[in-house]
KOLVODO-342808 format. One record per residue (C-alpha): x, y, z; residue in one letter; residue number from 1. Coordinates in nm, 2 decimals. Layout:
<pts>
+--------+--------+--------+-----+-----+
!      x !      y !      z ! res !   n !
+--------+--------+--------+-----+-----+
!      X !      Y !      Z !   a ! NUM !
...
+--------+--------+--------+-----+-----+
</pts>
This chain:
<pts>
+--------+--------+--------+-----+-----+
!      x !      y !      z ! res !   n !
+--------+--------+--------+-----+-----+
!   0.00 !   0.00 !   0.01 !   m !   1 !
!   0.16 !   0.34 !  -0.10 !   e !   2 !
!   0.21 !   0.57 !   0.17 !   k !   3 !
!   0.42 !   0.85 !   0.25 !   r !   4 !
!   0.66 !   0.80 !   0.55 !   i !   5 !
!   0.92 !   1.06 !   0.69 !   v !   6 !
!   1.20 !   1.01 !   0.91 !   l !   7 !
!   1.31 !   1.31 !   1.09 !   i !   8 !
!   1.65 !   1.26 !   1.18 !   g !   9 !
!   1.72 !   1.02 !   0.93 !   a !  10 !
!   2.09 !   1.01 !   1.00 !   g !  11 !
!   2.04 !   0.92 !   1.35 !   s !  12 !
!   2.26 !   0.61 !   1.45 !   a !  13 !
!   2.03 !   0.50 !   1.71 !   s !  14 !
!   1.72 !   0.49 !   1.50 !   f !  15 !
!   1.76 !   0.57 !   1.17 !   g !  16 !
!   1.92 !   0.23 !   1.04 !   p !  17 !
!   1.68 !   0.02 !   1.24 !   a !  18 !
!   1.38 !   0.20 !   1.10 !   t !  19 !
!   1.51 !   0.15 !   0.76 !   l !  20 !
!   1.59 !  -0.24 !   0.80 !   m !  21 !
!   1.25 !  -0.28 !   0.91 !   d !  22 !
!   1.09 !  -0.08 !   0.60 !   l !  23 !
!   1.30 !  -0.30 !   0.38 !   n !  24 !
!   1.14 !  -0.63 !   0.52 !   l !  25 !
!   0.76 !  -0.48 !   0.50 !   s !  26 !
!   0.55 !  -0.64 !   0.21 !   s !  27 !
!   0.23 !  -0.40 !   0.34 !   v !  28 !
!   0.44 !  -0.10 !   0.26 !   l !  29 !
!   0.59 !  -0.17 !  -0.07 !   s !  30 !
!   0.54 !   0.11 !  -0.32 !   g !  31 !
!   0.53 !   0.39 !  -0.03 !   s !  32 !
!   0.76 !   0.71 !  -0.05 !   t !  33 !
!   1.02 !   0.72 !   0.20 !   v !  34 !
!   1.15 !   1.05 !   0.28 !   v !  35 !
!   1.47 !   1.11 !   0.44 !   l !  36 !
!   1.47 !   1.43 !   0.66 !   h !  37 !
!   1.80 !   1.55 !   0.86 !   d !  38 !
!   1.96 !   1.92 !   0.90 !   i !  39 !
!   2.30 !   1.74 !   0.90 !   d !  40 !
!   2.33 !   1.75 !   0.49 !   e !  41 !
!   2.65 !   1.53 !   0.51 !   e !  42 !
!   2.52 !   1.26 !   0.70 !   k !  43 !
!   2.15 !   1.28 !   0.52 !   l !  44 !
!   2.34 !   1.25 !   0.16 !   e !  45 !
!   2.55 !   0.95 !   0.29 !   m !  46 !
!   2.24 !   0.75 !   0.41 !   v !  47 !
!   2.04 !   0.84 !   0.12 !   y !  48 !
!   2.29 !   0.73 !  -0.12 !   q !  49 !
!   2.31 !   0.40 !   0.06 !   i !  50 !
!   1.93 !   0.36 !   0.07 !   i !  51 !
!   1.88 !   0.44 !  -0.28 !   v !  52 !
!   2.16 !   0.15 !  -0.36 !   e !  53 !
!   1.98 !  -0.08 !  -0.12 !   d !  54 !
!   1.65 !   0.00 !  -0.27 !   n !  55 !
!   1.79 !  -0.12 !  -0.62 !   k !  56 !
!   1.88 !  -0.43 !  -0.50 !   k !  57 !
!   1.52 !  -0.48 !  -0.38 !   l !  58 !
!   1.38 !  -0.41 !  -0.70 !   g !  59 !
!   1.33 !  -0.02 !  -0.63 !   n !  60 !
!   1.03 !  -0.13 !  -0.37 !   k !  61 !
!   1.02 !   0.21 !  -0.24 !   f !  62 !
!   1.04 !   0.58 !  -0.38 !   n !  63 !
!   1.34 !   0.73 !  -0.18 !   i !  64 !
!   1.35 !   1.12 !  -0.14 !   e !  65 !
!   1.56 !   1.33 !   0.09 !   k !  66 !
!   1.56 !   1.70 !   0.19 !   t !  67 !
!   1.69 !   1.93 !   0.45 !   t !  68 !
!   1.38 !   2.14 !   0.43 !   i !  69 !
!   1.10 !   2.00 !   0.69 !   r !  70 !
!   0.81 !   2.16 !   0.54 !   s !  71 !
!   0.87 !   1.99 !   0.21 !   k !  72 !
!   0.95 !   1.66 !   0.40 !   a !  73 !
!   0.59 !   1.68 !   0.58 !   l !  74 !
!   0.41 !   1.74 !   0.27 !   k !  75 !
!   0.12 !   1.51 !   0.23 !   d !  76 !
!   0.29 !   1.28 !   0.48 !   a !  77 !
!   0.09 !   0.95 !   0.64 !   d !  78 !
!   0.34 !   0.87 !   0.89 !   f !  79 !
!   0.62 !   1.08 !   1.06 !   v !  80 !
!   0.87 !   0.90 !   1.27 !   i !  81 !
!   1.11 !   1.13 !   1.47 !   s !  82 !
!   1.42 !   1.05 !   1.63 !   s !  83 !
!   1.60 !   1.37 !   1.66 !   i !  84 !
!   1.87 !   1.48 !   1.92 !   e !  85 !
!   1.96 !   1.84 !   1.96 !   k !  86 !
!   2.31 !   1.90 !   1.96 !   g !  87 !
!   2.62 !   1.67 !   2.00 !   d !  88 !
!   2.42 !   1.37 !   2.18 !   r !  89 !
!   2.72 !   1.25 !   2.37 !   f !  90 !
!   2.94 !   1.59 !   2.46 !   e !  91 !
!   2.59 !   1.72 !   2.59 !   l !  92 !
!   2.53 !   1.40 !   2.78 !   r !  93 !
!   2.85 !   1.39 !   2.97 !   w !  94 !
!   2.78 !   1.76 !   3.10 !   q !  95 !
!   2.45 !   1.65 !   3.21 !   d !  96 !
!   2.58 !   1.37 !   3.40 !   n !  97 !
!   2.89 !   1.53 !   3.58 !   t !  98 !
!   2.80 !   1.89 !   3.63 !   i !  99 !
!   2.51 !   1.81 !   3.87 !   p ! 100 !
!   2.73 !   1.60 !   4.05 !   r ! 101 !
!   2.99 !   1.84 !   4.10 !   r ! 102 !
!   2.75 !   2.03 !   4.30 !   h ! 103 !
!   2.65 !   1.73 !   4.52 !   g ! 104 !
!   2.37 !   1.58 !   4.33 !   s ! 105 !
!   2.34 !   1.20 !   4.32 !   t ! 106 !
!   2.28 !   1.21 !   3.95 !   e ! 107 !
!   2.27 !   0.87 !   3.80 !   m ! 108 !
!   2.22 !   0.82 !   3.43 !   m ! 109 !
!   2.14 !   1.19 !   3.32 !   a ! 110 !
!   1.93 !   1.08 !   3.02 !   e ! 111 !
!   1.55 !   1.09 !   3.13 !   n ! 112 !
!   1.56 !   1.19 !   3.54 !   g ! 113 !
!   1.74 !   1.37 !   3.76 !   g ! 114 !
!   1.87 !   1.74 !   3.70 !   p ! 115 !
!   2.07 !   1.62 !   3.41 !   g ! 116 !
!   1.74 !   1.50 !   3.28 !   g ! 117 !
!   1.57 !   1.82 !   3.30 !   f ! 118 !
!   1.84 !   1.97 !   3.08 !   f ! 119 !
!   1.83 !   1.69 !   2.83 !   h ! 120 !
!   1.43 !   1.77 !   2.83 !   s ! 121 !
!   1.49 !   2.13 !   2.79 !   a ! 122 !
!   1.72 !   2.08 !   2.47 !   r ! 123 !
!   1.47 !   1.84 !   2.31 !   q ! 124 !
!   1.11 !   1.93 !   2.41 !   i ! 125 !
!   1.10 !   2.26 !   2.21 !   p ! 126 !
!   1.23 !   2.14 !   1.91 !   e ! 127 !
!   1.04 !   1.85 !   1.90 !   i ! 128 !
!   0.72 !   2.07 !   1.96 !   i ! 129 !
!   0.80 !   2.26 !   1.66 !   r ! 130 !
!   0.80 !   1.97 !   1.47 !   i ! 131 !
!   0.47 !   1.83 !   1.58 !   a ! 132 !
!   0.32 !   2.19 !   1.53 !   e ! 133 !
!   0.45 !   2.15 !   1.18 !   d ! 134 !
!   0.27 !   1.81 !   1.14 !   v ! 135 !
!  -0.05 !   1.93 !   1.26 !   v ! 136 !
!  -0.02 !   2.21 !   1.01 !   k ! 137 !
!   0.12 !   2.06 !   0.71 !   i ! 138 !
!  -0.03 !   1.70 !   0.73 !   c ! 139 !
!  -0.29 !   1.72 !   0.98 !   p ! 140 !
!  -0.40 !   1.35 !   0.94 !   n ! 141 !
!  -0.07 !   1.19 !   0.98 !   a ! 142 !
!   0.04 !   0.98 !   1.26 !   f ! 143 !
!   0.34 !   1.06 !   1.46 !   f ! 144 !
!   0.57 !   0.82 !   1.61 !   i ! 145 !
!   0.84 !   0.95 !   1.88 !   n ! 146 !
!   1.17 !   0.77 !   1.96 !   y ! 147 !
!   1.34 !   1.05 !   2.12 !   s ! 148 !
!   1.43 !   1.08 !   2.48 !   n ! 149 !
!   1.35 !   1.17 !   2.75 !   p ! 150 !
!   1.03 !   0.99 !   2.62 !   m ! 151 !
!   0.78 !   1.04 !   2.89 !   s ! 152 !
!   0.87 !   1.43 !   2.90 !   r ! 153 !
!   0.88 !   1.48 !   2.54 !   i ! 154 !
!   0.54 !   1.30 !   2.50 !   c ! 155 !
!   0.38 !   1.47 !   2.78 !   l ! 156 !
!   0.47 !   1.80 !   2.64 !   a ! 157 !
!   0.34 !   1.69 !   2.30 !   i ! 158 !
!  -0.01 !   1.63 !   2.49 !   k ! 159 !
!  -0.02 !   1.96 !   2.63 !   r ! 160 !
!   0.13 !   2.17 !   2.36 !   a ! 161 !
!  -0.03 !   2.01 !   2.04 !   v ! 162 !
!  -0.32 !   1.82 !   2.15 !   p ! 163 !
!  -0.46 !   1.76 !   1.80 !   k ! 164 !
!  -0.16 !   1.56 !   1.72 !   l ! 165 !
!  -0.21 !   1.18 !   1.68 !   k ! 166 !
!   0.12 !   1.00 !   1.84 !   f ! 167 !
!   0.27 !   0.73 !   2.02 !   v ! 168 !
!   0.63 !   0.71 !   2.18 !   g ! 169 !
!   0.83 !   0.39 !   2.13 !   l ! 170 !
!   1.07 !   0.23 !   2.36 !   c ! 171 !
!   1.25 !  -0.11 !   2.32 !   h ! 172 !
!   1.33 !  -0.19 !   2.69 !   q ! 173 !
!   1.08 !  -0.47 !   2.73 !   i ! 174 !
!   1.32 !  -0.66 !   2.51 !   e ! 175 !
!   1.55 !  -0.69 !   2.80 !   l ! 176 !
!   1.30 !  -0.94 !   2.93 !   l ! 177 !
!   1.13 !  -1.09 !   2.66 !   t ! 178 !
!   1.42 !  -1.15 !   2.41 !   n ! 179 !
!   1.59 !  -1.44 !   2.62 !   h ! 180 !
!   1.50 !  -1.43 !   2.99 !   h ! 181 !
!   1.10 !  -1.48 !   2.95 !   l ! 182 !
!   1.13 !  -1.78 !   2.72 !   p ! 183 !
!   1.40 !  -1.96 !   2.90 !   n ! 184 !
!   1.24 !  -1.89 !   3.24 !   m ! 185 !
!   0.92 !  -2.04 !   3.16 !   l ! 186 !
!   1.02 !  -2.27 !   2.88 !   n ! 187 !
!   0.77 !  -2.11 !   2.64 !   k ! 188 !
!   0.81 !  -1.90 !   2.30 !   d ! 189 !
!   0.74 !  -1.57 !   2.32 !   m ! 190 !
!   0.43 !  -1.62 !   2.08 !   s ! 191 !
!   0.26 !  -1.84 !   2.33 !   e ! 192 !
!   0.26 !  -1.58 !   2.61 !   m ! 193 !
!   0.10 !  -1.23 !   2.64 !   q ! 194 !
!   0.25 !  -0.96 !   2.86 !   l ! 195 !
!   0.08 !  -0.67 !   3.05 !   t ! 196 !
!   0.28 !  -0.38 !   3.12 !   t ! 197 !
!   0.22 !  -0.03 !   3.31 !   g ! 198 !
!   0.41 !   0.25 !   3.46 !   g ! 199 !
!   0.64 !   0.51 !   3.31 !   l ! 200 !
!   0.89 !   0.50 !   3.04 !   n ! 201 !
!   1.22 !   0.37 !   3.18 !   h ! 202 !
!   1.02 !   0.31 !   3.52 !   f ! 203 !
!   0.75 !   0.05 !   3.41 !   a ! 204 !
!   0.65 !  -0.30 !   3.57 !   f ! 205 !
!   0.54 !  -0.64 !   3.46 !   l ! 206 !
!   0.19 !  -0.65 !   3.57 !   l ! 207 !
!   0.03 !  -0.94 !   3.39 !   g ! 208 !
!   0.15 !  -1.25 !   3.20 !   l ! 209 !
!  -0.07 !  -1.52 !   3.03 !   k ! 210 !
!  -0.08 !  -1.82 !   2.85 !   d ! 211 !
!  -0.23 !  -1.76 !   2.52 !   l ! 212 !
!  -0.37 !  -2.08 !   2.42 !   a ! 213 !
!  -0.52 !  -2.16 !   2.75 !   t ! 214 !
!  -0.57 !  -1.81 !   2.93 !   g ! 215 !
!  -0.39 !  -1.95 !   3.24 !   k ! 216 !
!  -0.24 !  -1.68 !   3.45 !   d ! 217 !
!   0.16 !  -1.74 !   3.45 !   l ! 218 !
!   0.25 !  -1.45 !   3.72 !   m ! 219 !
!   0.26 !  -1.72 !   3.98 !   p ! 220 !
!   0.50 !  -1.94 !   3.78 !   e ! 221 !
!   0.71 !  -1.61 !   3.70 !   f ! 222 !
!   0.72 !  -1.52 !   4.06 !   n ! 223 !
!   0.82 !  -1.85 !   4.17 !   s ! 224 !
!   1.13 !  -1.91 !   3.92 !   k ! 225 !
!   1.25 !  -1.53 !   3.88 !   c ! 226 !
!   1.50 !  -1.48 !   4.15 !   l ! 227 !
!   1.63 !  -1.84 !   4.11 !   d ! 228 !
!   1.67 !  -1.80 !   3.73 !   y ! 229 !
!   1.84 !  -1.48 !   3.78 !   f ! 230 !
!   2.09 !  -1.59 !   4.02 !   k ! 231 !
!   2.38 !  -1.63 !   3.76 !   d ! 232 !
!   2.25 !  -1.38 !   3.50 !   k ! 233 !
!   2.29 !  -1.05 !   3.68 !   r ! 234 !
!   2.42 !  -0.78 !   3.45 !   d ! 235 !
!   2.55 !  -0.48 !   3.61 !   r ! 236 !
!   2.38 !  -0.24 !   3.34 !   f ! 237 !
!   2.06 !  -0.41 !   3.34 !   h ! 238 !
!   1.90 !  -0.68 !   3.60 !   y ! 239 !
!   2.13 !  -0.63 !   3.90 !   a ! 240 !
!   2.11 !  -0.54 !   4.27 !   d ! 241 !
!   1.83 !  -0.24 !   4.23 !   l ! 242 !
!   1.58 !  -0.45 !   4.01 !   t ! 243 !
!   1.58 !  -0.70 !   4.21 !   f ! 244 !
!   1.53 !  -0.49 !   4.57 !   e ! 245 !
!   1.28 !  -0.30 !   4.40 !   i ! 246 !
!   1.10 !  -0.65 !   4.27 !   y ! 247 !
!   1.12 !  -0.80 !   4.62 !   k ! 248 !
!   1.00 !  -0.49 !   4.81 !   r ! 249 !
!   0.73 !  -0.40 !   4.57 !   f ! 250 !
!   0.59 !  -0.75 !   4.43 !   g ! 251 !
!   0.62 !  -0.67 !   4.06 !   y ! 252 !
!   0.92 !  -0.70 !   3.84 !   f ! 253 !
!   1.04 !  -0.35 !   3.70 !   p ! 254 !
!   1.16 !  -0.47 !   3.33 !   y ! 255 !
!   1.36 !  -0.16 !   3.22 !   v ! 256 !
!   1.68 !  -0.25 !   3.42 !   g ! 257 !
!   1.90 !  -0.07 !   3.70 !   d ! 258 !
!   2.04 !   0.16 !   3.46 !   n ! 259 !
!   1.73 !   0.34 !   3.38 !   h ! 260 !
!   1.53 !   0.28 !   3.67 !   i ! 261 !
!   1.81 !   0.43 !   3.94 !   c ! 262 !
!   1.74 !   0.77 !   3.76 !   e ! 263 !
!   1.37 !   0.80 !   3.93 !   y ! 264 !
!   1.40 !   0.68 !   4.31 !   i ! 265 !
!   1.60 !   0.80 !   4.61 !   q ! 266 !
!   1.75 !   0.46 !   4.66 !   i ! 267 !
!   1.89 !   0.44 !   4.34 !   g ! 268 !
!   2.25 !   0.57 !   4.42 !   s ! 269 !
!   2.25 !   0.29 !   4.71 !   n ! 270 !
!   2.22 !   0.02 !   4.45 !   y ! 271 !
!   2.40 !   0.13 !   4.15 !   t ! 272 !
!   2.75 !   0.29 !   4.11 !   t ! 273 !
!   2.84 !   0.61 !   3.90 !   i ! 274 !
!   3.12 !   0.41 !   3.76 !   q ! 275 !
!   2.91 !   0.15 !   3.61 !   d ! 276 !
!   2.68 !   0.43 !   3.44 !   l ! 277 !
!   2.97 !   0.61 !   3.33 !   k ! 278 !
!   3.09 !   0.28 !   3.17 !   d ! 279 !
!   2.74 !   0.24 !   3.02 !   w ! 280 !
!   2.72 !   0.57 !   2.86 !   i ! 281 !
!   3.07 !   0.52 !   2.72 !   t ! 282 !
!   2.94 !   0.21 !   2.56 !   r ! 283 !
!   2.64 !   0.38 !   2.42 !   m ! 284 !
!   2.88 !   0.63 !   2.28 !   e ! 285 !
!   3.12 !   0.37 !   2.13 !   q ! 286 !
!   2.83 !   0.18 !   1.96 !   v ! 287 !
!   2.68 !   0.52 !   1.82 !   n ! 288 !
!   3.03 !   0.59 !   1.70 !   k ! 289 !
!   3.08 !   0.23 !   1.54 !   g ! 290 !
!   2.74 !   0.28 !   1.36 !   t ! 291 !
!   2.86 !   0.58 !   1.20 !   y ! 292 !
!   3.20 !   0.44 !   1.12 !   a ! 293 !
!   2.99 !   0.17 !   0.95 !   k ! 294 !
!   2.78 !   0.40 !   0.75 !   l ! 295 !
!   3.11 !   0.57 !   0.63 !   s ! 296 !
!   3.26 !   0.22 !   0.52 !   r ! 297 !
!   2.96 !   0.17 !   0.32 !   y ! 298 !
!   2.96 !   0.48 !   0.18 !   y ! 299 !
!   3.33 !   0.45 !   0.08 !   k ! 300 !
!   3.27 !   0.13 !  -0.10 !   r ! 301 !
!   2.98 !   0.25 !  -0.28 !   l ! 302 !
!   3.19 !   0.55 !  -0.42 !   k ! 303 !
!   3.45 !   0.30 !  -0.52 !   k ! 304 !
!   3.23 !   0.08 !  -0.66 !   g ! 305 !
!   3.27 !  -0.24 !  -0.43 !   t ! 306 !
!   2.93 !  -0.21 !  -0.23 !   y ! 307 !
!   2.85 !  -0.55 !  -0.04 !   p ! 308 !
!   2.61 !  -0.77 !  -0.26 !   r ! 309 !
!   2.37 !  -0.78 !   0.04 !   k ! 310 !
!   2.34 !  -0.42 !   0.13 !   g ! 311 !
!   2.35 !  -0.26 !   0.45 !   m ! 312 !
!   2.00 !  -0.25 !   0.53 !   f ! 313 !
!   1.87 !  -0.59 !   0.42 !   m ! 314 !
!   1.90 !  -0.77 !   0.76 !   r ! 315 !
!   1.67 !  -0.96 !   1.03 !   e ! 316 !
!   1.40 !  -0.71 !   1.19 !   p ! 317 !
!   1.55 !  -0.47 !   1.42 !   s ! 318 !
!   1.30 !  -0.52 !   1.74 !   g ! 319 !
!   1.17 !  -0.14 !   1.69 !   e ! 320 !
!   0.80 !  -0.14 !   1.67 !   r ! 321 !
!   0.75 !   0.14 !   1.43 !   a ! 322 !
!   0.70 !  -0.03 !   1.11 !   i ! 323 !
!   0.46 !  -0.30 !   1.27 !   p ! 324 !
!   0.23 !  -0.01 !   1.43 !   i ! 325 !
!   0.23 !   0.16 !   1.09 !   i ! 326 !
!   0.14 !  -0.15 !   0.94 !   e ! 327 !
!  -0.14 !  -0.26 !   1.21 !   a ! 328 !
!  -0.29 !   0.10 !   1.16 !   i ! 329 !
!  -0.32 !   0.06 !   0.76 !   i ! 330 !
!  -0.47 !  -0.30 !   0.80 !   e ! 331 !
!  -0.67 !  -0.24 !   1.09 !   d ! 332 !
!  -0.53 !  -0.54 !   1.25 !   k ! 333 !
!  -0.62 !  -0.51 !   1.62 !   n ! 334 !
!  -0.28 !  -0.64 !   1.71 !   s ! 335 !
!  -0.14 !  -0.63 !   2.04 !   y ! 336 !
!   0.17 !  -0.40 !   2.14 !   e ! 337 !
!   0.35 !  -0.50 !   2.49 !   t ! 338 !
!   0.47 !  -0.15 !   2.56 !   a ! 339 !
!   0.38 !   0.20 !   2.43 !   v ! 340 !
!   0.37 !   0.53 !   2.55 !   n ! 341 !
!   0.04 !   0.75 !   2.52 !   i ! 342 !
!  -0.15 !   0.95 !   2.72 !   p ! 343 !
!  -0.32 !   0.81 !   3.04 !   n ! 344 !
!  -0.68 !   0.91 !   2.99 !   d ! 345 !
!  -0.82 !   0.67 !   3.22 !   g ! 346 !
!  -0.59 !   0.37 !   3.15 !   i ! 347 !
!  -0.43 !   0.38 !   3.50 !   i ! 348 !
!  -0.71 !   0.53 !   3.73 !   e ! 349 !
!  -0.45 !   0.58 !   4.02 !   n ! 350 !
!  -0.21 !   0.80 !   3.84 !   l ! 351 !
!  -0.24 !   1.13 !   3.71 !   p ! 352 !
!  -0.47 !   1.15 !   3.41 !   q ! 353 !
!  -0.26 !   1.45 !   3.25 !   d ! 354 !
!   0.04 !   1.22 !   3.21 !   l ! 355 !
!   0.19 !   0.98 !   2.94 !   v ! 356 !
!   0.24 !   0.65 !   3.07 !   i ! 357 !
!   0.40 !   0.31 !   2.93 !   e ! 358 !
!   0.15 !   0.03 !   2.89 !   c ! 359 !
!   0.01 !  -0.26 !   2.67 !   s ! 360 !
!  -0.20 !  -0.17 !   2.41 !   a ! 361 !
!  -0.45 !  -0.24 !   2.07 !   i ! 362 !
!  -0.35 !  -0.11 !   1.75 !   v ! 363 !
!  -0.60 !  -0.07 !   1.47 !   n ! 364 !
!  -0.70 !   0.19 !   1.19 !   k ! 365 !
!  -0.80 !   0.44 !   1.47 !   e ! 366 !
!  -0.47 !   0.46 !   1.62 !   g ! 367 !
!  -0.30 !   0.32 !   1.98 !   v ! 368 !
!  -0.54 !   0.23 !   2.26 !   h ! 369 !
!  -0.41 !   0.13 !   2.59 !   g ! 370 !
!  -0.52 !  -0.15 !   2.77 !   i ! 371 !
!  -0.72 !  -0.06 !   3.07 !   n ! 372 !
!  -0.56 !  -0.14 !   3.40 !   l ! 373 !
!  -0.75 !   0.02 !   3.65 !   g ! 374 !
!  -0.62 !   0.08 !   3.99 !   q ! 375 !
!  -0.27 !  -0.04 !   3.99 !   i ! 376 !
!  -0.08 !  -0.18 !   4.33 !   p ! 377 !
!  -0.09 !   0.14 !   4.56 !   k ! 378 !
!   0.27 !   0.08 !   4.65 !   n ! 379 !
!   0.38 !   0.10 !   4.28 !   i ! 380 !
!   0.15 !   0.41 !   4.19 !   a ! 381 !
!   0.29 !   0.59 !   4.50 !   a ! 382 !
!   0.66 !   0.56 !   4.38 !   l ! 383 !
!   0.53 !   0.64 !   4.01 !   l ! 384 !
!   0.35 !   0.98 !   4.14 !   r ! 385 !
!   0.69 !   1.09 !   4.26 !   i ! 386 !
!   0.84 !   1.09 !   3.91 !   e ! 387 !
!   0.50 !   1.19 !   3.79 !   a ! 388 !
!   0.52 !   1.51 !   3.96 !   s ! 389 !
!   0.86 !   1.60 !   3.86 !   i ! 390 !
!   0.75 !   1.52 !   3.48 !   q ! 391 !
!   0.46 !   1.77 !   3.56 !   d ! 392 !
!   0.67 !   2.05 !   3.69 !   l ! 393 !
!   0.97 !   1.97 !   3.40 !   c ! 394 !
!   0.72 !   2.02 !   3.11 !   v ! 395 !
!   0.57 !   2.31 !   3.27 !   e ! 396 !
!   0.89 !   2.49 !   3.32 !   a ! 397 !
!   1.01 !   2.42 !   2.97 !   i ! 398 !
!   0.67 !   2.54 !   2.79 !   l ! 399 !
!   0.64 !   2.85 !   2.99 !   k ! 400 !
!   1.06 !   2.90 !   2.98 !   e ! 401 !
!   1.05 !   2.99 !   3.36 !   s ! 402 !
!   1.36 !   2.98 !   3.54 !   k ! 403 !
!   1.17 !   2.99 !   3.88 !   e ! 404 !
!   0.99 !   2.65 !   3.77 !   l ! 405 !
!   1.30 !   2.50 !   3.64 !   a ! 406 !
!   1.49 !   2.52 !   3.99 !   i ! 407 !
!   1.19 !   2.40 !   4.17 !   a ! 408 !
!   1.18 !   2.10 !   3.94 !   c ! 409 !
!   1.56 !   2.04 !   3.98 !   i ! 410 !
!   1.53 !   2.10 !   4.36 !   a ! 411 !
!   1.24 !   1.86 !   4.42 !   t ! 412 !
!   1.43 !   1.58 !   4.20 !   d ! 413 !
!   1.50 !   1.24 !   4.41 !   v ! 414 !
!   1.86 !   1.34 !   4.29 !   n ! 415 !
!   1.87 !   1.68 !   4.41 !   c ! 416 !
!   1.71 !   1.80 !   4.75 !   g ! 417 !
!   1.78 !   2.15 !   4.80 !   s ! 418 !
!   1.73 !   2.51 !   4.63 !   f ! 419 !
!   2.07 !   2.59 !   4.68 !   e ! 420 !
!   2.21 !   2.28 !   4.48 !   m ! 421 !
!   1.95 !   2.35 !   4.21 !   a ! 422 !
!   2.04 !   2.71 !   4.14 !   e ! 423 !
!   2.40 !   2.62 !   4.12 !   a ! 424 !
!   2.33 !   2.34 !   3.88 !   i ! 425 !
!   2.10 !   2.57 !   3.69 !   f ! 426 !
!   2.36 !   2.85 !   3.67 !   n ! 427 !
!   2.62 !   2.65 !   3.54 !   e ! 428 !
!   2.44 !   2.42 !   3.31 !   m ! 429 !
!   2.27 !   2.73 !   3.13 !   t ! 430 !
!   2.60 !   2.87 !   3.08 !   e ! 431 !
!   2.76 !   2.56 !   2.93 !   f ! 432 !
!   2.46 !   2.47 !   2.72 !   q ! 433 !
!   2.27 !   2.81 !   2.66 !   k ! 434 !
!   2.26 !   2.79 !   2.26 !   e ! 435 !
!   2.05 !   2.46 !   2.31 !   y ! 436 !
!   1.82 !   2.57 !   2.56 !   l ! 437 !
!   1.49 !   2.76 !   2.60 !   p ! 438 !
!   1.53 !   3.12 !   2.71 !   n ! 439 !
!   1.46 !   3.08 !   3.08 !   f ! 440 !
!   1.36 !   3.42 !   3.25 !   k ! 441 !
+--------+--------+--------+-----+-----+
</pts>
């Protein structure tokens, strides 16, 4: 079916290649126009030429376009997939991580939470809001898919600032549990099981698990086997001390991993080490550089006439969910998605309704519809409401460009705790990152 699919941030090392691999494997979208958009003309040209070459190997399955002009890219779009990062991702990420700690913060990952997460949000949200506003203006019927972090805060800002936009936020953290652990633990293929999830992005829990053939509740079996299964499988970057402390104390498994959940709770710094987190950021930086190095190598081989026969993007499914969701909307599949980020709107009754949550959902021609969870366990809801309040204040501060609210948000974060510290962090961070931030006043 011929659609116009726009990839904003097509030069992204994190999600650009993954989306293109999945597109190449799609039969539903054959004949569609794929528009590559990026403000970095050099990277855009490199990706474009590689995609055109791979497309030839597929018999010109898609029409491939490129442009650095957003309004041109969005004209008549049916779907828009955004994976942008404002500024140098890792140069700024290291500032997010190290500057707050210099002032006494227990800043951990500095991606989605903590004082560093506030500044990541402040860089990302205004630009993504501008993109979202352009989508509503130029292609009002288009469906918008966000991959950029901080996921929850970006999506909440979209919900508030661009209420007419149809959107979903996607994150692959559930794969930590589903790719290997769950099938091995329960001796079942993932196609035989259905998970129910709930919470916030990078701060969500496995709330239900059933056998699809029989309808049997598999949560008792999961709970009886989980701790023994993981005894010799602990991973300092993923499932380790913090994950299992929360699981034991709260009774539900947080599937996102130590390196993410540590950003959101006061005990995070008691169970994770800053060196582990720095090692993780370093690893991600190396992966990012490696992807761009691979793109460069393939591009050079293309220029030399020695491009590999199999191409760069003709591989297995990436595991990312944008293309399957697009296919489900087009074909009205009523398919099940294990974890998406969408406005609450009554899905979880005992969390704020003006919130974007991570939950399971059904996808059809009308969009993405969360599975109603009603009242989730009170202990989990209480834990999540702390971060929900911080997200509320964060988004309000950025949308209003309020210095007062920004400092209040940083001060109340679980990784800070004083106005003096928050002001010192705010002053130094705004000095270093002024060109990327709103005009706080």
